[in-house]
C-alpha positions in Angstrom: 86.5 22.9 14.7 88.7 25.5 16.1 89.1 27.0 12.5 85.2 27.1 12.0 85.4 29.1 15.6 87.6 31.6 14.6 85.5 31.6 11.5 82.2 32.2 12.9 84.0 35.2 15.3 85.3 37.5 13.1 81.9 36.9 10.6 80.2 38.0 14.0 83.1 41.4 14.6 82.8 42.1 10.5 79.2 42.6 11.0 79.3 44.1 14.0 81.9 46.7 12.4 79.6 47.2 9.5 76.9 48.2 11.8 78.9 50.5 13.7 79.4 52.3 10.7 77.0 51.9 8.6 75.6 54.2 12.0 77.7 56.6 11.8 78.3 57.3 8.3 75.1 57.7 7.9 74.0 60.2 10.4 71.8 57.9 12.4 73.7 58.4 15.8 71.7 61.7 16.8 72.5 64.0 19.3 70.9 64.1 22.7 67.7 66.8 22.7 69.0 69.9 23.6 69.6 70.8 27.5 66.6 73.4 27.3 64.6 74.6 24.4 66.4 77.8 22.8 62.7 78.4 20.5 61.7 79.5 24.1 64.0 82.4 24.5 65.3 85.3 22.1 68.4 84.8 20.1 68.7 88.2 19.3 68.1 90.2 22.5 71.0 92.0 23.9 73.0 89.9 26.4 72.1 90.1 30.7 75.4 90.1 30.7 77.7 91.3 27.9 81.4 90.9 27.6 82.6 93.7 30.0 80.4 92.5 33.2 82.0 88.7 32.0 85.5 90.2 32.7 84.8 91.4 35.9 83.8 87.8 37.0 86.1 85.9 34.2 89.9 86.0 34.5 90.2 85.2 31.4 91.4 87.6 28.9 93.3 88.0 25.3 93.6 84.5 23.3 91.9 82.7 25.9 88.8 84.8 26.8 86.1 82.8 25.1 82.6 83.9 26.6 81.5 87.0 24.7 78.1 87.2 26.5 75.1 85.7 28.3 71.6 85.8 27.0 69.4 83.9 29.2 69.9 81.9 32.6 67.2 80.5 35.4 69.0 79.9 38.3 66.4 77.4 39.7 66.9 74.8 36.8 70.6 75.8 37.2 70.3 76.2 33.2 72.4 79.2 31.3 72.5 80.2 27.9 75.9 81.7 26.5 77.9 82.9 23.5 80.9 83.4 21.6 81.0 85.1 18.9 84.0 83.2 16.7 85.8 86.2 14.6 88.9 85.8 11.9 90.9 86.9 14.6 90.8 83.9 16.7 95.1 83.0 18.0 94.2 79.2 15.8 92.8 81.0 12.7 96.2 80.5 10.8 97.5 77.1 12.4 94.5 75.0 13.1 93.5 74.0 9.5 95.8 76.6 7.8 93.0 77.2 4.6 89.5 75.7 6.0 90.6 77.6 10.0 88.0 74.6 12.2 87.7 76.1 15.7 89.9 73.1 18.1 87.6 70.8 20.3 89.9 71.8 23.5 88.7 75.2 22.9 84.8 74.7 22.3 85.2 73.1 25.5 87.3 75.9 27.0 84.2 78.4 26.3 82.2 75.7 27.9 83.5 75.9 31.1 84.0 79.9 30.9 80.4 79.4 30.9 80.4 77.2 34.1 82.4 79.6 35.8 80.3 82.7 35.1 77.4 80.8 36.1 78.6 79.6 39.6 80.6 82.9 40.4 78.5 85.6 39.3 74.6 83.4 39.6 75.5 81.7 43.0 77.9 83.6 44.2 80.4 81.5 45.2 83.9 83.4 45.8 87.5 82.8 44.4 88.4 81.2 41.6 87.5 78.1 40.0 89.9 75.9 37.8 89.0 73.5 35.9 88.9 70.1 37.5 87.7 67.5 34.5 85.9 66.5 31.5 83.7 63.6 30.6 81.2 62.5 28.2 83.0 64.7 25.4 81.4 64.3 22.2 82.4 66.7 18.8 79.7 66.6 16.2 80.5 68.7 13.5 82.8 72.3 12.9 83.3 75.8 14.0 83.8 78.4 11.0 85.0 81.6 11.8 81.9 84.3 11.3 79.6 81.4 13.3 77.9 82.5 16.7 78.6 79.6 18.8 75.6 79.3 21.3 76.8 77.8 25.0 74.1 75.9 26.6 74.9 75.4 30.6 73.2 73.0 33.0 74.7 72.4 36.7 74.3 69.0 37.2 76.8 68.8 40.7 77.2 71.4 42.9 78.4 70.8 46.7 79.9 73.0 48.7 82.7 72.4 51.3 84.2 74.6 54.0 87.0 75.7 52.1 86.2 74.9 48.4 83.7 74.1 46.2 83.2 71.3 43.3 80.9 71.8 40.1 79.8 69.8 37.7 78.2 71.1 34.3 76.8 69.8 31.1 77.6 72.3 28.0 75.9 71.7 24.8 77.6 73.6 22.0 75.1 75.0 19.2 75.8 77.1 15.9 72.6 77.7 13.3 70.5 75.4 15.0 73.4 71.9 14.8 74.5 71.0 18.2 78.5 70.7 18.0 79.8 69.8 21.0 78.6 67.9 23.8 80.7 67.5 27.6 80.4 67.0 31.6 82.6 69.9 32.6 83.8 70.2 36.0 85.2 72.8 38.1 86.6 73.4 41.5 87.4 76.8 43.9 91.0 76.6 44.1 
């Protein structure tokens, strides 16, 4: 009786594992919809905020600057679209997979956090430094290579102001060539 129970349990676990693996490797685990419709935005337009304007707001410099422009935003809907042009000169290209440089996931998340910080400080006029406070629901769905433009979609889902601080949570998505490459919820806090 005991062996029969374990045999049934093992068979069920194996069937579950095979179903999950089949769904994952067959590509049937679909990403969520985009935060907003990119077809309604001119992706070739001049940025509303260029790198110079971003530098006046965000403190990151040199190899840690991962936001090149802001193409569009809607303050009422708490939505923003920025981008990073990924080049062969990125600090990670030499060592993050020699022979096939791939943008590290932590850098993707950092780019999303910089988008959120810029949005909060420039558009919502939040003073001070917005520090990284957390990350949730991160998923990496594809690779980013030098020569590609990473579009960064952001939607503020939570924004709490207090007397001496503020806390923001922004859902971010990265899109390259029409494909979602990552998604996450990043949190920041005025410190």
